[in-house]
All heavy atoms as an XYZ file, in Angstrom:
751
protein
N       0.845     -1.183      0.000
C       0.000      0.000      0.000
C       0.883      1.236      0.000
O       1.946      1.243      0.605
C      -0.899     -0.022      1.232
C      -1.753      1.201      1.389
S      -2.900      1.056      2.765
C      -4.398      1.446      1.909
N       0.422      2.277     -0.661
C       1.144      3.546     -0.691
C       0.838      4.347      0.571
O      -0.297      4.375      1.038
C       0.710      4.394     -1.893
C       1.124      3.806     -3.220
O       1.955      2.892     -3.234
O       0.626      4.283     -4.245
N       1.886      5.007      1.076
C       1.740      5.866      2.251
C       2.484      7.169      2.017
O       3.508      7.194      1.330
C       2.331      5.206      3.504
C       1.554      4.033      3.998
C       1.861      2.748      3.575
C       0.509      4.205      4.899
C       1.146      1.661      4.034
C      -0.213      3.109      5.361
C       0.111      1.845      4.926
O      -0.600      0.766      5.383
N       1.986      8.222      2.618
C       2.683      9.489      2.681
C       3.197      9.606      4.114
O       2.422      9.529      5.073
C       1.733     10.640      2.360
C       2.373     11.999      2.165
C       3.238     11.999      0.908
C       1.314     13.076      2.080
N       4.510      9.738      4.271
C       5.126      9.829      5.587
C       5.681     11.240      5.745
O       6.479     11.691      4.921
C       6.255      8.787      5.749
C       6.920      8.926      7.107
C       5.718      7.377      5.547
N       5.229     11.941      6.769
C       5.687     13.302      7.035
C       6.129     13.395      8.489
O       5.590     12.703      9.350
C       4.586     14.350      6.734
C       4.191     14.318      5.274
C       3.365     14.141      7.589
N       7.114     14.213      8.734
C       7.578     14.333     10.117
C       8.080     15.732     10.397
O       8.414     16.498      9.495
C       8.666     13.303     10.436
C       9.836     13.304      9.486
C      10.848     14.248      9.574
C       9.936     12.345      8.493
C      11.917     14.242      8.699
C      10.999     12.325      7.615
C      11.987     13.280      7.727
O      13.045     13.283      6.859
N       8.092     16.055     11.696
C       8.637     17.311     12.201
C       9.494     16.929     13.408
O       8.971     16.492     14.434
C       7.502     18.253     12.600
C       8.007     19.615     13.039
O       9.144     19.977     12.667
O       7.272     20.312     13.756
N      10.798     17.051     13.253
C      11.742     16.644     14.285
C      12.470     17.886     14.783
O      13.057     18.626     13.990
C      12.756     15.609     13.733
C      12.034     14.443     13.044
C      13.695     15.144     14.840
C      11.161     13.609     13.942
N      12.428     18.129     16.086
C      12.954     19.361     16.666
C      14.482     19.447     16.678
O      15.045     20.518     16.462
C      12.416     19.528     18.092
N      15.153     18.355     16.927
C      16.604     18.353     17.078
C      17.286     17.975     15.756
O      16.939     16.959     15.162
C      16.995     17.339     18.161
C      18.491     17.237     18.332
O      19.084     18.194     18.867
O      19.068     16.204     17.923
N      18.250     18.780     15.274
C      18.908     18.488     13.988
C      19.559     17.106     13.919
O      19.524     16.460     12.871
C      19.964     19.588     13.859
C      19.456     20.703     14.705
C      18.721     20.042     15.845
N      20.120     16.639     15.013
C      20.755     15.311     15.006
C      19.703     14.214     14.823
O      19.869     13.289     14.023
C      21.538     15.100     16.297
C      22.271     13.780     16.336
C      23.202     13.701     17.561
N      23.843     12.412     17.622
C      23.369     11.363     18.295
N      22.236     11.480     18.957
N      24.016     10.220     18.299
N      18.602     14.307     15.563
C      17.523     13.325     15.412
C      16.895     13.434     14.032
O      16.530     12.431     13.429
C      16.455     13.521     16.500
C      16.874     13.058     17.867
C      15.697     12.921     18.822
N      14.790     14.050     18.849
C      14.907     15.103     19.652
N      15.901     15.179     20.516
N      14.016     16.081     19.611
N      16.781     14.669     13.533
C      16.217     14.886     12.202
C      17.011     14.115     11.146
O      16.440     13.423     10.301
C      16.214     16.383     11.872
C      15.782     16.762     10.464
C      14.343     16.368     10.210
C      15.981     18.249     10.247
N      18.335     14.206     11.185
C      19.178     13.482     10.218
C      19.001     11.974     10.363
O      18.931     11.251      9.373
C      20.644     13.869     10.395
C      20.987     15.236      9.843
C      22.488     15.494      9.833
N      23.079     15.502     11.168
C      23.081     16.546     11.996
N      22.534     17.685     11.608
N      23.629     16.465     13.190
N      18.924     11.508     11.599
C      18.779     10.063     11.833
C      17.424      9.545     11.345
O      17.340      8.480     10.732
C      18.966      9.748     13.316
C      20.411      9.966     13.771
C      20.604      9.680     15.245
N      20.311      8.277     15.532
C      19.891      7.833     16.715
N      19.713      8.667     17.720
N      19.647      6.546     16.911
N      16.363     10.306     11.600
C      15.035      9.901     11.132
C      14.997      9.930      9.601
O      14.490      9.001      8.964
C      13.922     10.785     11.730
C      12.597     10.563     11.023
C      13.775     10.521     13.220
N      15.562     10.976      9.000
C      15.578     11.069      7.537
C      16.290      9.870      6.920
O      15.788      9.261      5.966
C      16.238     12.373      7.090
N      17.439      9.505      7.452
C      18.176      8.339      6.944
C      17.348      7.065      7.086
O      17.369      6.199      6.219
C      19.509      8.172      7.664
C      20.570      9.109      7.180
C      21.899      8.749      7.816
C      22.994      9.560      7.148
N      24.311      9.018      7.431
N      16.642      6.950      8.188
C      15.818      5.765      8.419
C      14.681      5.695      7.406
O      14.451      4.662      6.782
C      15.266      5.796      9.848
C      14.513      4.580     10.260
C      15.346      3.319     10.213
C      16.486      3.380     11.192
N      17.352      2.184     11.124
N      13.961      6.807      7.218
C      12.810      6.797      6.318
C      13.255      6.609      4.864
O      12.548      5.982      4.073
C      11.945      8.071      6.492
C      10.750      8.049      5.565
C      11.475      8.212      7.934
N      14.446      7.095      4.512
C      14.964      6.902      3.152
C      15.083      5.425      2.796
O      15.028      5.063      1.626
C      16.330      7.574      2.995
C      16.251      9.062      2.844
C      17.600      9.748      2.837
O      18.609      9.133      3.250
O      17.650     10.919      2.426
N      15.214      4.561      3.780
C      15.297      3.119      3.526
C      13.941      2.523      3.156
O      13.862      1.402      2.669
C      15.848      2.397      4.755
C      17.280      2.752      5.069
C      17.757      2.031      6.310
C      19.191      2.430      6.631
N      19.683      1.769      7.849
N      12.873      3.283      3.400
C      11.527      2.776      3.183
C      10.794      3.443      2.021
O       9.748      2.956      1.603
C      10.687      2.960      4.454
C      11.145      2.104      5.587
C      12.125      2.545      6.466
C      10.611      0.851      5.786
C      12.554      1.760      7.521
C      11.029      0.048      6.836
C      12.006      0.498      7.703
N      11.301      4.567      1.525
C      10.575      5.268      0.479
C      11.421      6.291     -0.233
O      12.641      6.323     -0.107
N      10.744      7.162     -0.957
C      11.382      8.174     -1.785
C      11.037      9.550     -1.246
O       9.861      9.871     -1.033
C      10.894      8.051     -3.252
C      11.498      9.128     -4.121
C      11.215      6.671     -3.793
N      12.066     10.360     -1.027
C      11.854     11.729     -0.537
C      11.245     12.566     -1.663
O      11.758     12.611     -2.772
C      13.176     12.335     -0.100
C      13.045     13.727      0.512
C      14.404     14.388      0.730
N      15.258     13.639      1.622
C      15.400     13.878      2.922
N      14.728     14.859      3.482
N      16.210     13.154      3.663
N      10.125     13.230     -1.370
C       9.506     14.117     -2.352
C       9.600     15.582     -1.923
O       9.450     16.480     -2.749
C       8.041     13.717     -2.659
C       8.007     12.371     -3.367
C       7.178     13.695     -1.410
N       9.818     15.814     -0.642
C      10.140     17.129     -0.103
C      11.026     16.893      1.109
O      11.275     15.753      1.486
C       8.876     17.911      0.271
C       8.070     18.334     -0.936
C       6.919     19.247     -0.557
O       6.667     19.521      0.615
N       6.203     19.720     -1.555
N      11.489     17.955      1.758
C      12.480     17.794      2.821
C      12.074     16.806      3.907
O      12.855     15.970      4.316
C      12.825     19.143      3.444
C      13.618     20.005      2.479
C      14.126     21.240      3.142
C      14.885     22.050      2.112
N      15.928     22.833      2.650
N      10.854     16.878      4.384
C      10.406     15.965      5.439
C       9.164     15.195      5.007
O       8.306     14.857      5.826
C      10.112     16.745      6.724
O      11.298     17.325      7.216
N       9.082     14.914      3.714
C       7.932     14.210      3.145
C       8.428     13.086      2.252
O       9.258     13.303      1.368
C       7.038     15.173      2.325
C       5.841     14.436      1.753
C       6.599     16.365      3.157
N       7.896     11.881      2.494
C       8.290     10.707      1.718
C       7.057      9.980      1.211
O       6.029      9.950      1.882
C       9.078      9.728      2.598
C      10.459     10.189      2.922
C      10.678     11.151      3.885
C      11.555      9.660      2.261
C      11.961     11.576      4.205
C      12.842     10.081      2.564
C      13.048     11.040      3.530
N       7.175      9.412      0.016
C       6.174      8.480     -0.486
C       6.773      7.092     -0.332
O       7.899      6.845     -0.748
C       5.827      8.771     -1.941
C       5.047     10.055     -2.113
C       4.628     10.315     -3.550
O       4.609      9.365     -4.364
O       4.325     11.472     -3.858
N       6.019      6.208      0.294
C       6.516      4.866      0.588
C       5.503      3.813      0.154
O       4.296      4.029      0.275
C       6.745      4.705      2.090
S       7.878      5.910      2.813
N       6.002      2.683     -0.342
C       5.165      1.520     -0.577
C       5.531      0.501      0.488
O       6.665      0.012      0.533
C       5.389      0.935     -1.984
C       4.464     -0.189     -2.272
C       3.169      0.067     -2.684
C       4.864     -1.498     -2.092
C       2.280     -0.974     -2.922
C       3.988     -2.547     -2.325
C       2.701     -2.288     -2.742
N       4.583      0.243      1.398
C       4.869     -0.589      2.564
C       3.821     -1.673      2.727
O       2.620     -1.390      2.665
C       4.861      0.265      3.838
C       5.760      1.506      3.878
C       5.405      2.371      5.075
C       7.213      1.086      3.902
N       4.279     -2.887      2.957
C       3.348     -3.913      3.402
C       3.218     -3.758      4.917
O       3.862     -2.898      5.531
C       3.802     -5.312      2.979
C       5.170     -5.699      3.543
O       5.640     -5.086      4.520
O       5.776     -6.637      2.983
N       2.395     -4.597      5.528
C       2.140     -4.462      6.969
C       3.433     -4.586      7.781
O       3.681     -3.803      8.703
C       1.119     -5.515      7.418
C       0.820     -5.471      8.881
N       0.046     -4.473      9.446
C       1.211     -6.261      9.898
C      -0.028     -4.665     10.746
N       0.665     -5.749     11.053
N       4.269     -5.547      7.439
C       5.513     -5.778      8.176
C       6.452     -4.587      8.066
O       7.017     -4.130      9.060
C       6.210     -7.040      7.644
C       7.503     -7.366      8.369
C       8.252     -8.519      7.701
N       8.631     -8.245      6.330
C       9.691     -7.489      5.983
N      10.448     -6.928      6.893
N       9.978     -7.286      4.713
N       6.615     -4.040      6.844
C       7.521     -2.903      6.638
C       6.985     -1.642      7.334
O       7.755     -0.855      7.855
C       7.738     -2.637      5.149
C       8.399     -3.755      4.396
C       9.879     -3.699      4.374
N      10.341     -2.511      3.673
C      11.537     -1.986      3.836
N      12.405     -2.524      4.655
N      11.898     -0.908      3.192
N       5.677     -1.454      7.334
C       5.120     -0.282      8.026
C       5.414     -0.381      9.520
O       5.833      0.593     10.147
C       3.622     -0.171      7.787
C       3.068      1.023      8.541
C       1.622      1.223      8.404
N       1.212      2.192      9.404
C       0.080      2.837      9.369
N      -0.756      2.641      8.399
N      -0.219      3.684     10.315
N       5.200     -1.551     10.085
C       5.479     -1.757     11.503
C       6.968     -1.513     11.792
O       7.315     -0.872     12.789
C       5.068     -3.169     11.926
C       5.280     -3.450     13.365
N       4.491     -2.912     14.354
C       6.226     -4.180     13.994
C       4.935     -3.316     15.532
N       5.985     -4.089     15.345
N       7.828     -1.987     10.913
C       9.272     -1.793     11.071
C       9.629     -0.304     11.037
O      10.400      0.172     11.874
C       9.998     -2.537      9.941
C      11.495     -2.544     10.033
C      12.125     -3.313      8.881
O      11.462     -4.165      8.263
O      13.310     -3.044      8.596
N       9.049      0.437     10.095
C       9.279      1.885     10.020
C       8.836      2.568     11.309
O       9.570      3.394     11.866
C       8.544      2.489      8.823
C       8.495      4.011      8.746
C       9.889      4.610      8.622
C       7.607      4.462      7.596
N       7.671      2.226     11.788
C       7.154      2.838     13.017
C       8.063      2.540     14.205
O       8.426      3.457     14.956
C       5.742      2.327     13.302
C       4.712      2.813     12.309
C       3.359      2.151     12.513
O       3.164      1.427     13.523
O       2.485      2.357     11.661
N       8.424      1.282     14.383
C       9.260      0.879     15.511
C      10.630      1.557     15.484
O      11.091      2.094     16.493
C       9.436     -0.645     15.529
C       8.178     -1.403     15.883
C       7.777     -1.217     17.321
O       8.658     -1.265     18.195
O       6.572     -1.019     17.563
N      11.283      1.539     14.325
C      12.626      2.106     14.219
C      12.614      3.621     14.380
O      13.523      4.193     14.979
C      13.266      1.692     12.903
C      13.574      0.201     12.863
C      14.287     -0.224     11.607
O      14.862      0.631     10.902
O      14.271     -1.434     11.322
N      11.587      4.279     13.867
C      11.493      5.735     13.994
C      11.254      6.147     15.441
O      11.845      7.110     15.935
C      10.378      6.279     13.103
O      10.670      6.027     11.746
N      10.402      5.404     16.142
C      10.096      5.736     17.530
C      11.315      5.598     18.443
O      11.423      6.308     19.442
C       8.962      4.860     18.055
C       7.624      5.252     17.479
C       6.496      4.446     18.077
O       6.223      4.558     19.268
N       5.853      3.635     17.251
N      12.234      4.723     18.086
C      13.455      4.566     18.876
C      14.336      5.815     18.798
O      15.106      6.087     19.702
C      14.251      3.361     18.379
C      13.614      2.038     18.696
C      14.425      0.901     18.107
C      13.730     -0.426     18.297
N      14.462     -1.524     17.618
N      14.219      6.572     17.713
C      15.036      7.773     17.496
C      14.338      9.016     18.035
O      14.967      9.893     18.617
C      15.327      7.961     15.993
C      16.074      6.755     15.426
C      16.104      9.255     15.742
C      16.132      6.724     13.911
N      13.044      9.085     17.863
C      12.293     10.297     18.153
C      12.125     10.560     19.643
O      12.144      9.645     20.453
C      10.898     10.195     17.496
C      10.948     10.145     15.988
S       9.355      9.720     15.235
C       8.291     10.971     15.921
N      11.941     11.831     19.978
C      11.560     12.264     21.319
C      10.057     12.541     21.260
O       9.620     13.499     20.622
C      12.330     13.527     21.697
C      11.978     14.047     23.079
O      10.836     13.826     23.549
O      12.838     14.697     23.678
N       9.272     11.708     21.917
C       7.807     11.813     21.826
C       7.265     13.147     22.317
O       6.183     13.570     21.926
C       7.153     10.660     22.567
C       7.447      9.322     21.924
C       6.814      8.181     22.696
N       5.363      8.226     22.693
C       4.583      7.623     21.797
N       5.133      6.932     20.833
N       3.273      7.698     21.893
N       8.018     13.842     23.173
C       7.564     15.130     23.699
C       7.811     16.269     22.709
O       7.142     17.299     22.775
C       8.267     15.432     25.016
N       8.771     16.114     21.785
C       9.142     17.199     20.878
C       8.885     16.908     19.406
O       8.734     17.839     18.612
C      10.635     17.513     21.024
C      11.035     18.067     22.360
C      12.499     18.457     22.403
O      13.277     18.000     21.542
O      12.865     19.235     23.293
N       8.879     15.642     19.006
C       8.839     15.272     17.594
C       7.500     14.651     17.220
O       6.768     14.165     18.084
C       9.946     14.250     17.284
C      11.329     14.742     17.682
O      11.547     15.973     17.698
O      12.185     13.895     17.971
N       7.215     14.648     15.921
C       6.008     13.950     15.455
C       6.250     13.371     14.066
O       7.061     13.884     13.287
C       4.802     14.896     15.426
O       4.959     15.860     14.414
N       5.549     12.281     13.802
C       5.550     11.655     12.482
C       4.115     11.246     12.197
O       3.416     10.758     13.088
C       6.460     10.425     12.445
C       6.412      9.673     11.120
S       7.459      8.195     11.086
C       9.069      8.962     10.896
N       3.711     11.452     10.962
C       2.374     11.037     10.540
C       2.531     10.138      9.325
O       3.325     10.437      8.430
C       1.502     12.243     10.196
C       1.198     13.084     11.417
C       0.456     14.347     11.056
N       0.275     15.154     12.252
C      -0.917     15.447     12.761
N      -2.007     15.001     12.185
N      -1.002     16.179     13.842
N       1.759      9.068      9.300
C       1.800      8.119      8.194
C       0.378      8.024      7.645
O      -0.516      7.496      8.302
C       2.306      6.740      8.670
C       3.696      6.893      9.293
C       2.322      5.751      7.507
C       4.223      5.636      9.954
N       0.188      8.597      6.453
C      -1.130      8.651      5.837
C      -1.241      7.593      4.746
O      -0.426      7.579      3.818
C      -1.364     10.020      5.193
C      -1.370     11.174      6.149
C      -0.266     12.011      6.258
C      -2.490     11.450      6.928
C      -0.268     13.090      7.126
C      -2.501     12.536      7.797
C      -1.383     13.351      7.887
O      -1.392     14.420      8.742
N      -2.254      6.730      4.796
C      -2.454      5.791      3.697
C      -2.985      6.545      2.470
O      -3.779      7.481      2.606
C      -3.492      4.810      4.239
C      -4.210      5.564      5.305
C      -3.236      6.564      5.864
N      -2.501      6.164      1.320
C      -2.970      6.758      0.068
C      -3.816      5.722     -0.671
O      -3.347      4.607     -0.923
C      -1.788      7.193     -0.805
C      -0.871      8.253     -0.199
C       0.340      8.490     -1.098
C      -1.631      9.549      0.009
N      -5.006      6.072     -1.000
C      -5.880      5.158     -1.733
C      -5.379      4.980     -3.160
O      -4.756      5.877     -3.730
C      -7.307      5.692     -1.728
C      -7.926      5.925     -0.346
C      -9.282      6.581     -0.475
C      -8.008      4.633      0.434
N      -5.658      3.835     -3.744
C      -5.197      3.537     -5.103
C      -5.654      4.617     -6.083
O      -4.899      5.031     -6.966
C      -5.699      2.167     -5.535
N      -6.857      5.092     -5.938
C      -7.394      6.117     -6.849
C      -6.724      7.474     -6.667
O      -6.786      8.319     -7.543
C      -8.904      6.264     -6.651
C      -9.690      5.056     -7.054
C      -9.844      5.020     -8.533
C     -10.728      3.844     -8.921
N     -10.792      3.676    -10.345
N      -6.072      7.700     -5.536
C      -5.449      9.004     -5.295
C      -4.313      9.268     -6.274
O      -4.031     10.418     -6.604
C      -4.952      9.121     -3.850
O      -3.882      8.239     -3.609
N      -3.632      8.229     -6.755
C      -2.560      8.407     -7.740
C      -3.095      9.032     -9.019
O      -2.441      9.847     -9.644
C      -1.897      7.070     -8.058
C      -1.028      6.593     -6.959
C       0.419      6.898     -7.284
N       1.230      6.502     -6.151
C       2.141      7.283     -5.623
N       2.384      8.449     -6.113
N       2.828      6.882     -4.583
N      -4.300      8.633     -9.414
C      -4.907      9.160    -10.642
C      -5.208     10.652    -10.520
O      -5.231     11.363    -11.516
C      -6.198      8.405    -10.958
C      -5.994      6.935    -11.231
C      -7.310      6.172    -11.319
O      -8.387      6.819    -11.325
O      -7.254      4.939    -11.361
N      -5.436     11.121     -9.305
C      -5.822     12.511     -9.072
C      -4.652     13.376     -8.617
O      -4.817     14.557     -8.368
C      -6.941     12.573     -8.040
C      -8.195     11.876     -8.505
C      -9.256     11.891     -7.442
C     -10.493     11.167     -7.930
N     -11.550     11.140     -6.950
N      -3.481     12.782     -8.522
C      -2.307     13.509     -8.033
C      -1.925     14.619     -9.003
O      -1.955     14.449    -10.214
C      -1.139     12.539     -7.870
C       0.085     13.165     -7.261
C       1.182     12.126     -7.016
O       1.036     10.967     -7.350
N       2.265     12.559     -6.432
N      -1.559     15.740     -8.452
C      -1.131     16.889     -9.237
C       0.182     17.396     -8.658
O       0.285     17.583     -7.445
C      -2.198     17.980     -9.164
S      -1.718     19.528     -9.952
N       1.169     17.576     -9.497
C       2.455     18.111     -9.057
C       2.655     19.463     -9.716
O       2.620     19.574    -10.938
C       3.617     17.162     -9.411
C       3.427     15.824     -8.706
C       4.952     17.784     -9.044
C       4.441     14.778     -9.096
N       2.862     20.485     -8.911
C       3.140     21.822     -9.422
C       4.603     22.134     -9.166
O       5.119     21.866     -8.084
C       2.250     22.857     -8.718
C       0.747     22.604     -8.805
C       0.003     23.635     -7.978
C       0.288     22.660    -10.254
N       5.292     22.658    -10.134
C       6.704     22.969     -9.955
C       7.561     21.751    -10.193
O       7.210     20.837    -10.934
N       8.672     21.687     -9.499
C       9.659     20.633     -9.683
C       9.187     19.341     -9.022
O       8.835     19.331     -7.858
C      10.994     21.080     -9.080
C      12.114     20.121     -9.364
O      12.004     19.281    -10.244
N      13.189     20.244     -8.630
N       9.196     18.255     -9.749
C       8.827     16.961     -9.185
C       8.378     16.013    -10.267
O       7.992     16.439    -11.359
N       8.445     14.743     -9.966
C       8.008     13.726    -10.925
C       7.025     12.780    -10.247
O       7.087     12.570     -9.041
C       9.202     12.906    -11.486
C      10.131     13.790    -12.269
C       9.950     12.199    -10.382
N       6.143     12.217    -11.040
C       5.185     11.234    -10.552
C       5.937      9.931    -10.309
O       6.665      9.447    -11.170
C       4.085     11.011    -11.597
C       2.882     10.311    -11.088
S       1.756     11.370    -10.135
C       1.270     12.588    -11.333
N       5.815      9.374     -9.119
C       6.499      8.129     -8.779
C       5.628      6.944     -9.124
O       4.418      6.982     -8.954
C       6.832      8.108     -7.290
C       7.720      9.253     -6.784
C       7.897      9.156     -5.281
C       9.077      9.214     -7.467
N       6.260      5.891     -9.620
C       5.543      4.652     -9.919
C       5.807      3.637     -8.833
O       6.965      3.291     -8.563
C       6.002      4.083    -11.267
C       5.495      4.900    -12.446
O       4.380      5.420    -12.348
O       6.226      4.986    -13.447
N       4.745      3.156     -8.220
C       4.840      2.072     -7.266
C       4.085      0.897     -7.870
O       3.201      1.081     -8.697
C       4.229      2.450     -5.917
C       5.079      3.377     -5.105
C       4.692      4.681     -4.876
C       6.272      2.934     -4.561
C       5.483      5.528     -4.118
C       7.061      3.781     -3.805
C       6.669      5.076     -3.582
N       4.389     -0.304     -7.459
C       3.699     -1.461     -8.028
C       2.209     -1.418     -7.731
O       1.793     -0.981     -6.659
C       4.362     -2.653     -7.336
C       5.056     -2.112     -6.146
C       5.358     -0.671     -6.434
N       1.420     -1.850     -8.703
C      -0.028     -1.891     -8.512
C      -0.405     -3.011     -7.548
O      -1.377     -2.929     -6.833
C      -0.727     -2.089     -9.852
N       0.409     -4.063     -7.532
C       0.156     -5.190     -6.627
C       1.480     -5.822     -6.252
O       2.441     -5.777     -7.003
C      -0.748     -6.205     -7.308
N       1.500     -6.407     -5.092
C       2.702     -7.094     -4.636
C       2.332     -8.560     -4.450
O       1.387     -8.882     -3.752
C       3.219     -6.505     -3.317
C       4.373     -7.316     -2.788
C       3.607     -5.058     -3.505
N       3.100     -9.439     -5.066
C       2.887    -10.859     -4.919
C       3.903    -11.398     -3.934
O       5.104    -11.185     -4.098
C       3.023    -11.584     -6.275
C       2.823    -13.078     -6.096
C       2.046    -11.012     -7.286
N       3.417    -12.063     -2.899
C       4.312    -12.595     -1.876
C       4.382    -14.103     -1.988
O       3.445    -14.778     -2.194
C       3.834    -12.182     -0.466
C       4.750    -12.734      0.600
C       3.715    -10.693     -0.378
């Protein structure tokens, strides 16, 4: 499933660590915004690993599911390219 992962990290050191972690799961589309294709296991892994780095009192991360039809309605203004994720994953 496609997800939009966004975060706001207060400390620059934690910010770099979270960014490196999320880069392993998806593609950066803006400074603190990633598009990710995650199955249930990978989403759980992203959540667990990110929480180990973050300070719950100062930082936040949001993971929004993107519906399949949302890709058809996506609009990019300015610099950027439409990302292709698999329509289905066979396990």
